[in-house]
C-alpha positions in Angstrom: 94.0 75.5 89.2 97.8 76.2 89.0 97.8 80.1 88.7 100.6 82.3 89.7 100.6 83.7 93.3 103.6 86.1 94.0 105.1 88.4 96.7 107.5 90.9 95.1 110.9 91.3 96.8 112.3 94.5 97.9 109.0 96.3 98.2 109.1 97.3 94.7 106.8 97.2 91.7 109.8 97.8 89.5 111.0 94.5 90.6 108.8 93.0 88.1 110.8 94.5 85.3 113.9 92.9 86.7 112.1 89.8 87.3 112.4 90.0 91.2 109.6 88.0 92.2 109.1 84.7 94.3 106.2 82.7 93.3 104.3 79.8 94.9 103.0 78.4 91.6 104.6 75.7 89.5 107.3 76.9 87.2 105.2 76.9 84.1 103.0 79.6 85.6 106.0 82.0 86.0 105.4 83.6 82.6 102.3 85.4 83.7 102.7 88.9 82.8 104.1 91.4 85.5 104.6 95.1 85.2 101.6 97.1 86.2 99.6 93.8 86.5 101.7 92.3 89.2 100.6 92.1 92.8 102.3 94.6 95.1 104.4 94.4 97.9 103.7 94.9 101.7 101.0 92.2 101.6 99.1 93.4 98.4 99.0 90.7 95.8 99.8 87.8 98.3 97.4 85.1 98.2 95.3 84.1 101.1 95.4 80.6 102.5 95.0 78.3 99.5 91.9 76.2 99.2 88.4 77.0 100.2 87.4 79.2 103.1 86.9 76.2 105.1 90.2 74.8 104.4 91.9 78.0 105.7 91.1 77.1 109.3 87.9 78.8 109.8 85.4 76.9 112.1 82.7 78.0 109.9 83.3 78.7 106.2 80.5 81.4 106.3 81.5 83.1 109.5 82.7 86.7 109.2 86.3 86.5 108.8 87.8 88.1 112.2 91.2 88.7 110.8 94.5 86.8 110.3 96.0 84.5 113.1 99.7 84.8 112.7 99.6 85.9 109.0 99.2 89.7 108.7 98.8 89.3 104.8 95.4 87.8 105.1 92.9 90.2 106.3 89.2 91.2 106.3 87.7 93.9 104.2 87.3 96.9 106.5 83.9 98.3 107.1 84.2 101.3 105.1 81.4 103.9 105.0 80.2 104.6 101.5 77.4 106.5 99.7 75.5 106.0 96.4 73.9 108.9 94.5 70.9 110.4 96.0 68.4 109.2 93.4 69.5 105.5 93.5 67.4 104.4 96.4 68.7 103.9 100.0 72.4 103.9 100.1 74.4 101.0 101.8 76.1 102.1 104.9 79.4 100.5 104.2 81.2 97.7 102.2 80.2 95.1 104.7 76.5 95.6 103.4 77.5 93.7 100.3 78.3 90.7 102.3 76.4 87.6 100.6 74.6 84.8 102.3 76.4 81.5 103.1 74.8 79.5 100.3 76.2 82.1 97.7 80.0 81.3 97.2 81.6 83.8 95.2 83.8 87.0 94.9 83.3 90.7 95.9 85.5 92.6 93.5 86.2 96.1 95.1 87.7 98.5 92.9 89.1 101.7 94.6 90.2 104.6 92.3 90.3 108.4 92.0 88.8 110.5 89.3 92.0 112.2 88.5 93.6 108.9 87.3 93.1 108.7 83.5 94.6 105.2 83.3 92.0 104.1 86.0 89.2 105.3 83.7 90.6 103.2 80.7 90.7 100.2 83.0 87.2 100.8 84.1 86.0 100.5 80.6 87.6 97.1 80.4 86.2 95.4 83.5 82.8 94.2 82.1 84.3 92.3 79.2 87.1 90.8 81.2 84.4 89.2 83.7 82.4 87.8 80.9 83.8 84.3 81.3 82.9 84.0 84.9 79.3 83.0 86.3 77.5 86.4 86.9 75.9 85.1 90.0 79.4 84.5 91.6 80.7 87.9 90.8 79.7 91.1 92.6 81.7 94.4 91.6 81.7 97.6 93.7 83.7 100.5 92.5 84.7 103.2 95.1 85.6 106.5 93.9 87.8 107.9 96.8 88.8 111.2 95.2 87.5 113.7 92.7 89.2 115.0 89.6 91.3 117.5 91.7 92.1 114.9 94.4 89.7 116.4 97.0 86.9 114.1 98.7 84.6 113.1 95.9 81.2 114.9 95.4 78.0 113.5 94.1 78.7 115.5 91.0 82.1 113.7 90.7 80.3 110.3 91.0 77.8 111.2 88.3 80.4 112.4 86.1 82.4 109.1 86.4 79.3 107.2 85.8 78.6 108.9 82.7 82.2 108.6 81.4 82.2 104.9 82.2 78.7 103.8 81.6 79.7 100.0 81.1 81.3 99.6 84.5 79.6 96.7 86.1 78.1 96.5 89.5 77.6 99.4 91.8 79.5 102.7 91.7 79.9 104.5 95.1 82.1 107.0 96.8 83.8 107.4 100.1 81.5 109.5 102.4 84.6 110.6 104.5 87.6 110.0 102.5 88.6 106.9 104.4 88.8 104.8 101.2 92.1 106.2 100.5 93.3 104.1 103.4 92.7 101.1 101.2 94.9 102.5 98.5 98.0 102.3 100.9 97.7 98.5 100.6 98.8 98.7 97.0 100.1 102.4 96.3 99.0 102.1 92.8 95.6 102.8 91.4 93.1 101.4 90.6 93.5 99.1 93.7 91.5 96.1 93.4 90.5 93.8 96.3 89.3 90.3 95.7 87.1 89.2 98.6 85.3 86.3 99.7 81.9 87.8 99.8 80.5 85.4 102.4 83.3 85.9 105.2 84.8 89.2 103.7 88.3 87.6 103.8 90.6 89.3 101.4 92.0 86.7 99.0 94.0 89.0 97.0 95.0 92.7 96.3 96.1 94.0 93.0 97.5 97.2 91.8 96.6 98.5 88.4 96.7 94.8 87.1 97.2 93.8 83.5 94.1 92.2 81.7 95.7 88.9 81.8 96.8 88.9 85.3 93.4 90.3 86.6 91.4 87.6 84.9 93.9 84.9 86.2 93.6 86.0 89.8 89.9 86.4 89.7 89.8 82.8 88.5 92.2 81.6 91.2 90.5 83.5 94.1 87.0 82.3 92.9 88.1 78.8 92.9 89.7 79.4 96.4 86.4 80.5 97.8 84.5 77.6 96.7 83.2 79.2 93.3 83.4 77.9 89.7 86.5 76.7 88.1 87.4 78.9 85.2 90.3 78.6 82.9 91.2 82.0 81.3 91.7 82.1 77.8 94.2 84.3 76.2 95.0 82.7 73.0 94.1 85.6 70.8 97.0 87.2 68.9 99.0 89.9 70.3 98.8 93.2 68.4 102.1 94.6 67.0 103.5 96.3 70.0 106.8 96.2 71.7 107.2 92.8 73.3 108.2 94.5 76.6 104.6 95.7 77.0 101.2 94.3 77.2 98.3 95.6 75.0 97.0 98.1 77.8 100.4 99.4 78.4 101.0 100.2 74.8 97.7 102.0 74.8 99.1 104.3 77.6 102.3 104.8 75.5 100.0 105.8 72.5 98.3 108.2 74.8 101.4 110.0 75.6 102.0 111.0 71.9 98.5 111.9 70.9 98.2 115.1 69.2 98.5 118.1 71.5 95.4 120.1 71.0 94.6 122.4 73.8 91.1 122.4 75.2 88.7 125.2 74.7 89.1 128.4 76.9 85.5 129.8 76.8 86.1 132.4 79.5 88.4 134.1 76.8 86.7 134.9 73.6 90.0 135.8 72.2 92.0 132.6 73.2 92.4 131.3 69.6 92.6 134.5 67.4 95.8 134.8 65.6 95.9 138.6 66.1 95.5 138.3 69.7 98.3 135.6 69.8 100.5 137.9 67.9 99.9 140.8 70.5 100.4 138.4 73.2 103.7 137.3 71.9 104.9 140.9 71.9 103.6 141.7 75.4 105.2 138.4 76.6 108.6 139.8 75.5 108.1 143.4 76.4 110.7 144.5 79.1 108.9 147.7 79.6 105.6 146.2 80.5 106.7 145.7 84.2 107.2 148.3 86.9 110.8 147.5 87.0 112.3 147.9 83.4 114.3 144.8 82.2 111.7 142.2 83.4 109.3 140.4 81.1 107.3 137.3 81.0 110.2 135.8 79.0 112.7 136.7 81.7 111.4 133.6 83.8 110.1 131.7 80.9 112.9 131.0 78.5 112.4 128.9 75.5 116.0 127.3 75.9 115.1 126.2 79.5 111.9 124.5 78.5 110.0 127.8 79.3 111.4 127.9 82.7 114.5 129.7 84.0 117.0 127.3 85.1 116.9 128.7 88.7 115.9 127.0 92.0 113.4 129.7 92.7 112.1 132.6 90.4 114.1 135.9 90.3 112.2 139.0 89.3 112.6 142.2 91.3 113.6 139.9 94.0 114.0 136.2 94.7 110.8 134.4 95.2 110.3 131.0 97.0 108.7 128.9 94.2 110.3 127.2 91.2 109.2 128.7 87.8 107.0 126.1 86.1 107.4 125.4 82.4 104.5 126.7 80.5 104.7 125.1 76.8 101.8 122.8 78.0 99.9 125.4 80.4 97.0 125.6 78.0 96.2 122.0 79.0 95.7 122.9 82.8 92.6 123.3 84.5 94.2 125.4 87.4 97.1 127.7 87.4 100.1 128.3 89.7 101.4 125.6 92.0 98.6 126.0 94.2 95.8 126.4 91.6 94.9 129.8 92.7 93.4 130.9 89.4 91.2 129.0 86.9 92.2 130.3 83.5 95.4 131.1 81.7 94.5 134.7 81.2 93.8 135.2 85.0 97.3 133.6 85.6 99.0 136.2 83.5 97.4 138.8 85.7 99.3 137.7 88.8 103.0 138.7 88.0 102.6 142.1 86.8 101.3 143.3 90.2 103.3 141.1 92.3 106.1 143.1 94.1 108.5 140.2 94.2 108.0 139.5 90.5 107.7 142.8 88.4 106.4 145.2 91.0 104.2 146.8 88.2 100.6 148.0 88.2 97.6 147.9 86.0 97.8 151.6 85.3 101.4 151.2 84.2 100.5 148.3 81.9 97.6 150.3 80.5 99.8 153.2 79.7 102.5 151.0 78.2 99.9 149.4 75.8 98.5 152.8 74.8 102.0 154.1 73.9 103.4 150.9 72.1 100.5 148.7 71.0 97.4 150.9 70.6 96.5 149.8 66.9 96.7 146.2 67.3 94.9 146.4 70.7 92.1 148.4 69.5 91.7 146.2 66.5 91.2 143.2 68.9 89.5 144.7 71.9 88.0 148.1 70.9 89.0 151.5 71.9 91.3 152.3 74.8 90.3 154.8 77.5 91.7 158.4 77.2 94.8 157.5 79.1 96.7 160.7 77.9 94.4 162.5 80.6 97.0 162.1 83.4 94.6 163.8 86.0 92.2 161.0 85.4 94.7 158.2 84.7 98.0 158.5 87.0 101.1 156.8 85.6 101.2 154.1 88.1 98.7 152.4 90.7 96.6 149.3 91.5 93.8 148.6 93.9 95.0 149.2 97.4 97.2 152.3 96.3 96.1 155.8 96.8 96.6 156.9 93.1 94.2 154.1 91.9 91.8 154.2 94.6 91.3 158.1 94.0 90.0 157.3 90.5 86.3 157.1 89.7 84.8 153.7 89.7 84.3 153.8 85.9 87.8 154.9 85.3 89.1 152.0 87.5 86.9 149.7 85.6 88.3 150.9 82.2 91.8 150.3 83.3 91.2 147.0 84.7 89.6 145.9 81.4 92.8 146.8 79.6 94.8 144.9 82.2 92.5 141.9 81.8 92.8 142.1 78.0 96.5 142.0 78.3 96.1 138.6 80.1 93.8 137.4 77.4 96.3 138.2 74.6 99.1 136.5 76.5 96.9 133.5 77.0 96.3 133.4 73.2 100.0 133.4 72.5 100.8 130.7 75.4 98.1 128.4 73.7 100.3 128.4 70.5 103.3 126.9 72.4 104.2 123.3 72.1 106.9 121.0 73.7 109.6 119.7 71.6 109.1 116.5 69.4 111.0 113.5 71.0 112.1 110.1 70.1 109.1 108.8 71.9 106.9 109.7 69.1 109.0 107.7 66.6 109.2 104.8 69.1 105.2 104.8 69.6 104.9 104.9 65.7 106.5 101.4 65.5 110.4 102.3 65.3 111.2 100.3 68.4 115.0 101.1 67.8 114.2 104.8 68.5 114.8 104.2 72.3 117.7 102.4 73.7 117.2 99.2 75.8 117.7 101.4 79.0 115.1 103.9 78.0 112.6 101.3 77.0 113.2 99.7 80.5 112.8 103.1 82.0 109.5 103.6 80.1 108.5 100.0 81.4 109.2 101.1 85.0 107.4 104.3 84.5 104.2 102.5 83.8 104.8 99.8 86.4 105.6 101.9 89.2 102.6 104.1 88.9 104.2 107.2 87.6 101.6 107.1 84.8 98.7 107.4 87.1 99.6 111.2 87.5 101.7 111.8 84.3 99.5 110.6 81.5 98.2 111.7 78.3 99.9 114.0 75.8 100.6 116.6 78.4 101.9 114.0 80.9 99.9 115.5 83.7 96.7 114.9 85.4 96.1 118.5 86.2 95.2 117.4 89.8 96.9 118.2 93.2 99.0 115.7 95.0 101.1 115.9 98.3 104.4 114.0 97.5 106.2 115.5 100.4 108.3 117.7 98.0 110.0 120.3 100.2 109.8 123.9 100.3 112.6 126.1 99.4 113.2 127.3 102.8 115.3 124.9 105.0 113.7 126.2 108.1 110.2 125.9 106.8 107.3 126.2 106.8 106.2 123.6 104.3 104.1 125.0 101.5 100.4 124.7 102.2 99.4 124.5 98.5 96.0 123.7 97.4 94.3 124.3 100.8 95.1 128.0 100.5 95.0 128.0 96.7 91.2 127.6 96.9 90.7 130.5 99.2 92.8 132.7 96.9 90.8 131.5 94.0 87.4 132.1 95.3 88.6 135.6 96.5 89.8 136.6 93.1 87.6 139.1 90.7 89.2 137.3 87.9 87.5 134.1 88.2 85.9 132.1 85.3 82.3 133.0 86.7 83.2 136.6 87.4 82.6 140.1 85.5 85.7 139.7 83.4 84.9 136.1 82.1 83.5 136.1 78.5 81.3 133.1 79.4 80.5 133.1 83.2 78.6 130.0 83.2 81.8 128.0 82.6 82.9 129.0 86.2 79.9 127.0 87.8 82.5 124.3 88.8 83.7 126.6 91.4 80.5 126.1 93.4 81.4 122.4 93.7 84.9 122.9 95.1 85.3 121.4 98.6 88.0 122.0 101.2 89.4 119.3 103.6 92.5 118.4 105.5 93.6 116.2 102.7 94.3 119.4 100.7 97.1 120.5 103.0 100.5 120.4 101.2 98.9 119.4 97.7 100.8 120.8 94.7 99.7 120.7 91.1 101.1 117.9 88.9 103.7 119.5 86.5 104.0 118.1 82.9 106.9 116.0 82.3 107.2 117.3 78.6 110.5 119.0 78.4 111.4 118.0 81.9 115.3 117.6 81.2 115.4 121.3 80.3 113.4 122.8 83.1 115.5 122.0 86.2 116.2 122.4 89.1 113.0 120.4 90.0 110.2 120.4 92.6 107.9 123.3 93.4 110.6 124.6 95.7 113.4 124.0 93.3 115.2 121.8 95.8 116.3 118.9 93.6 119.4 119.8 91.4 119.1 116.7 89.3 116.7 114.2 87.9 118.7 111.4 89.9 117.6 113.3 93.2 114.1 113.5 92.1 114.0 109.7 91.7 115.7 109.3 95.1 112.9 111.3 96.7 110.3 108.9 95.3 112.4 105.8 95.6 112.9 106.2 99.3 109.3 107.2 99.8 110.7 110.1 101.8 114.1 111.7 102.3 114.7 112.1 106.0 116.4 115.7 105.9 113.4 117.0 103.8 110.7 116.2 106.4 109.6 118.3 109.3 109.3 122.1 108.7 109.9 121.7 104.9 106.7 119.7 103.9 103.1 120.0 105.1 100.5 117.4 105.4 100.5 113.8 104.6 101.8 112.0 101.6 99.2 110.9 98.9 98.4 107.3 99.3 98.5 106.6 95.6 102.1 107.8 95.2 104.2 104.7 95.1 107.6 104.3 96.3 110.1 102.3 94.3 113.5 100.7 94.6 116.4 103.1 94.1 118.2 100.5 91.9 115.8 101.4 89.0 116.7 105.1 89.2 118.9 105.0 86.2 116.4 103.5 83.8 113.8 106.0 84.9 116.1 108.9 84.5 117.0 107.8 80.9 113.3 107.8 80.0 112.8 111.1 81.4 115.7 112.4 79.5 113.9 111.3 76.3 110.9 113.5 77.3 113.2 116.6 77.1 113.9 116.0 73.5 117.1 114.0 74.1 
C-alpha cells in the first residue's frame, strides 16, 4: 500500500501549513491532508522500518521489541503503569499487559489525552466510526487519560466522567496511576497523542499528534499492513461539506465552536447570579470609587472596558503596584476557578478578594457595609433583605476586617451580619459580570460562510492556531479550557521567585470561608468537587488559561505582564523557552502538551489573534 509517511522539517507542526514536509511516499500520495492531522517532528509520525515486523531485522517477528538499532525514531512502547476503574475487575498493571500472542498480528492503538482538552473529547467520539473498515480482531484500542479537567493527575472520578461523556469510545479506558503517561505526550507535544503499535512486539510503528480523520485512517491502514495485518484501502469518496478549503471537516467544527453563542454556565452557589436587579446593583458597585478603603479606586479602575476589561499595565496598580497582570473579565463567568492560581471557586468569592487586599484597595468589610448602607440601602434590601443596624457605631465601627481589633471585638452575630453584607456585595458584582460579553469579531462572519471576512494571512494564522495545538487549551466560544498549565511564563520580578501558581492556589481555596461548599454558598452541595482536588508536583508553576477573546486590547501579556507585544508572546512559544526568562522567573516544568513551533509563523498567528480582539 502506497500511503504517505512523512517527517516534518524544522521541528514544526506549522510546517504543514507551509508545505514543509519530506515524504517517503510516491508523489501522488503527497496530497494527504496535513495540518493537525500530520505526524509530528522529533520522531513522532515517522514510520518504522517498512514491511512486516520480520522484515525489520528482528530475529523473531513475535519477540518483544528491545528497541532501535541505530535508529532512535523506532522505539518500543514503554511499560507504563495504568489503572482501570475499581469496579471493572482486575486492572492491568501496564500497557505491556495488552501485548497479543504471536498468532494475532494486528495493532494496539494507544490514545493518550487529558480531560481538559475539549478537542480531544470531540476526537474521542470519532474513533469508533473511523475504525469500522478494519477487522475488529486486528485492532485493540486503549485510551489513557493522563490528566484531569484541571490538569492534575486524573482521579477515578475523572475517569468515570470521561467514560460517561464519551460512551462510544472503543476498547479500554484507563488512567495513568502515577502521572508518567504525560511523558508519552512529549513525543508529539500535541494532544491527543496516538501511538500505533505492533501488538505482538510492542514496536511503535507511528506516532500521531491530533490527526485528521483521513490521516488517522490512512496511517492505521499503513501500520496494520506493516505489522502483517489486513490490507485495507481507506475510502474518503464522500463529498466534503461546505467549508473553507483550507480546513478539513473536523477543523471546521473547531472553528464553529469558537463562535458558538456565549451563554454562561449556571452559578448555583449564587442564587442572585441571574437577577436583573442584582446585576444593576452590581454595576453600580463595580464603578463605585468610594467602596474601597482608598477613595478613587474601584473595580473599574483595573478592569476598563476600553482595555478589554483589563488595565493596560504590566501589573495591577491599586493602592500600590502588585505583582500580577490584571486579567480581562468579559468571559470570567465561564471560568470554573478564579484568579491566576484558582484560589476561589466562584465569581462572587473572587470579588471579595480585592476590597480587603492591602495592595489593591486596602478596604474592609465594615467599610463596604457602611458604604452600601449610605448609598444603596433601598436596592440592596429589595434584593437581599434588611441591612443590620449599621448606624449603631458602637456595635459597628467604621472600618475593620477579621484580624483587626475593631472587627474582632464585635460580637460573633454582628461579625456574621457584616460578613453577609460583604458576601452579598460579591454576589451582586458577579450578577453584573455575568452580563459582560467580548466584542463581536470578523471570525463570526467568517465562520458563517463569508470566507472573505478574513484576509489570507489571518486565515493562515487560524490554520496554524489549529495545527500547532493552540486550540487544545484555547477552545470553545470563551477560547479557554479553564484549566491550569505551566508554559514557563515568567514572573514580573527579574530576580524571581517564579510564581508557584496552582499548587498554592489549592491551599488558599481550601482555607477560604467563601468556598462553594461553605456557609455563604446558596447551594453547598455544588462544592463537593473540592473533596476531589488533588495536589502533586505537576501543579507547581501552573497558571490558569486566559481567554483569548479581546486579547489584542488586554496587553501587556502573561500573568506577570512581561510581554509587551503579541509578537513577544509568540516568540516565547515558538522558541519553546526564552533563555533570559528561565531560572528564578519560572517555577516547575513545562507542560508536555504545550507545543513549540517555528518562529517563521509568528506573523500569521499574530494576525489571527488581532482578529480576536475585534480588529
